[in-house]
C-alpha positions, 0 to 999 in steps of 0.5 A, spaced: 719 448 919 717 453 913 720 460 912 714 463 913 714 461 920 721 462 922 721 467 927 725 474 925 730 473 930 732 466 928 732 468 920 737 474 922 742 469 926 742 465 920 744 470 915 751 469 912 753 476 914 751 475 921 755 470 923 762 474 925 758 480 928 759 481 936 754 480 941 753 487 941 752 488 934 747 482 933 743 485 939 743 492 935 741 488 929 735 484 933 733 490 936 732 495 930 730 490 924 723 490 923 719 485 919 713 487 914 709 483 909 707 485 902 702 481 898 703 479 891 702 485 886 704 490 892 710 495 892 716 494 897 718 501 895 718 506 889 722 509 885 723 517 887 722 515 895 728 516 900 732 510 901 732 509 909 733 501 909 737 495 907 732 490 905 732 482 906 727 477 903 725 472 909 720 469 904 717 470 897 720 473 890 720 481 888 723 484 882 727 490 881 724 495 875 723 501 872 719 505 867 723 508 861 721 515 859 718 511 853 713 508 857 717 501 857 718 497 863 725 495 864 726 489 869 733 489 872 733 482 876 729 478 881 730 477 888 728 470 892 728 469 899 735 469 903 737 475 898 738 482 901 738 489 896 739 496 897 746 497 899 748 501 893 742 506 894 744 507 902 751 509 900 748 515 896 743 520 898 739 520 892 732 518 891 731 510 889 732 509 882 727 503 881 721 500 883 721 493 887 714 489 886 712 483 890 711 478 885 708 473 890 706 474 898 713 476 901 715 477 908 721 482 908 726 485 913 728 492 914 734 494 917 735 502 918 740 506 915 743 508 921 744 500 923 747 499 916 752 504 917 754 502 924 755 495 921 759 498 915 763 502 919 765 497 925 765 490 922 770 488 917 766 482 915 760 486 914 764 491 910 767 485 905 760 482 905 757 488 902 763 490 897 762 483 895 754 484 894 755 490 890 761 487 885 756 481 884 750 485 882 754 490 878 757 484 874 750 481 873 747 488 871 752 489 866 751 482 863 743 483 863 744 490 859 748 485 854 743 480 853 737 484 853 740 488 847 743 482 843 739 476 844 732 473 842 727 471 847 729 464 848 736 466 850 734 472 854 730 467 858 735 462 859 740 468 862 734 471 866 734 464 870 741 463 870 742 470 874 737 467 879 743 462 881 748 467 884 750 464 891 751 471 893 745 475 891 740 469 892 743 464 898 740 458 899 737 457 892 735 450 890 736 447 883 729 446 883 726 453 883 719 454 886 717 459 880 711 460 876 711 461 868 707 468 870 713 470 875 718 468 870 715 472 865 715 478 869 722 477 870 724 477 863 718 482 860 715 476 856 708 473 856 706 467 859 705 464 853 712 466 850 715 463 856 712 457 855 715 456 848 722 458 851 722 453 856 720 448 851 726 450 847 730 450 853 728 443 855 729 440 848 736 443 849 737 439 856 738 445 860 731 445 864 726 441 866 719 444 867 714 442 872 708 444 875 709 450 880 717 450 878 723 449 874 729 444 875 735 447 872 739 441 869 745 445 866 746 452 869 753 453 865 749 451 859 743 456 861 749 462 862 751 460 855 745 459 851 744 462 844 739 460 839 
C-alpha cells in the first residue's frame, strides 16, 4: 500500500513517538490531528503567521526557507515523508520565522498546540523525543551555516543531500532517494543545470548514483565530508 493511500490514523499509530503513548493519549491524538493536502508550489505555512500546530509529512517533500532583507532566499532544510517539524516554534509565543513550501504534492498532518503540549507535559517518552528532535535540528542548522559560508556548490550539494539522511528528522528514508534534480536545486539554492554538474562530480567520487527520478547514496559519510 502506498503512503498516499494509508489512512491517517494508521500513519499516526506507526510514528516513532506514538508507540509508548497510553490508549487515552493516543485517542486524543487521533481525535485532534487533522489532515491537509498542499499541491506542489503551495505554502504549508508562511513566515509571520501564528504557530498553532506541530506538522508531520505523511507523504511528499517540503523546504523550510526565508527571504533575507537583501532579497536572497535562504533554504534551511528539506523534510520528507515521515518527518515532523515546528516543535521549536510551538514552545515560543512569537510568529513563525520561516516559510514552508511544498516541492511536490504533499500530504500533511496537523496536531493542535494544545494536544502537543498535553503530550509534552504528560508523556516522558514524547518529551524526550521532542528534545532529541530539537537537538538534531540544532546540530543540522549549525552545520548548514558552516558549509553555506565555506564550501563551493559541489560540496554544499553533497552536505545538503547528507542532511536529509538523518533518522530522527526523516525517519524511514531509503538509500534510494526519490527526488528530482529540480527539487535538489530548490533545497540547495542552485539551478537544475548546476545540480546536474555537481551530481556528476559526486558520481565520479563514488558517493552517489544518479538515475531517472532519484539518487542512490553509496557513501553517506563521504557526502558529509566531501570537499573539492
